[in-house]
N, C-alpha and C positions, 0 to 999 in steps of 0.2 A: 555320647556313645564312643566307646573305644574301638580302634581298628587294630586287628592283629594280622600278622603274616606267619603262617604255619610253615616251618621248614620241612623238608622231605623226610627227615628222620623221625618225625612225629606221626602218630596215627591219624588217618583222615577223620576219624571219629572226634578228634579234638575240635575240629572246626564246627561240627554239628552241635557240640555242647556249648561252645562259645556263642554260636548263632542263637541257640535257644535262650540265652541270657540277654539277647538283644544287641550283641556286638556285631560289627562288620568284620568279616573274616576272609582273608585271601589265603590261598594255598600255593606254594611255589610250583607244585606239580600242575596247577591250572593256569599259571602265569608265564609259562615258557621258561621257567628257571630250573627245571629238573636237571641235576648234574652240573649246574653252574657253580662258580666259586663263591666262597663266603662273601667276598668283596662285592660281587655282582648282586647277591641276595641283599646284602646290607644297603647298597646304593638304591635298590628298588624299594626297600622298606623306608628309607629316608624320603624318597620321592613321594611315596604313598602316605607318609607320616603314620606308619604302622609299627606296633610293638612286635618284635620277632619272638616267636616261641620255638625253641630248638633244643636238641639234646647235645649239640656240638659245643664243646668247651672252647673252641677257637673263637667264638663270638664273645667270650668273656675277657679278652685281652684289653685291659683298660688303657694301655698305651696307644693302641690302635683305635679304640672306640671309647674315649673318655666319657664319664657320666656328664649329662647335660648337653651332649652334642647329638643326641638321637632320642626318639620317643621312648625307647626302652628295649631291653633284651631280657627275656626270661629263659634261663637255661634249666631245662627240666630233665635232670639226669636220674634215671631209675635203674636198678639192677635188671639184668636181662630176664630174670624169672618173674618180674612184675608184669601182669597182663595189661593190655591196652585199656581195658575197662578200669582197672585199679589206678593206672597212671592218670587217666582222665578224671576219675573221682577225686584224686589228690590235687590235680591241677584246678579243678572246679572249686574245691574248698579253698585253695590258696588264693584264687583270683576273685573270690566273693567280694563284692563292694567296688569292683573296678567298673 
C-alpha cells in the first residue's frame, strides 16, 4: 500500500479518492502543517515515507530534492478553470496501478 501526503493546495476530495483505492492518505491540514513551509512539509513526508501530492512547483526543484532521496513528489498542476472533480479524475487515472 502506498502512503500519500496531500498538500493544502489540493482538494480534500483527493484524499477520499486515494483512500477508496486502498492507499493510506495524510492531509497537511490534518497534520498541523497548514501554512507551514515547503521544507517542513517535505521533512514530514520523509518521516512518514509518504509521496507528496501538490500543485506547488517549488517541490519540483531537483537540486533541493534529488530523485531517489525521497518516496516521491507528484506535482499536479491544472488550469484554474479545471474543477476539483476533473482534477481528481485525472489524478486517479494517472495514479492507477500505484
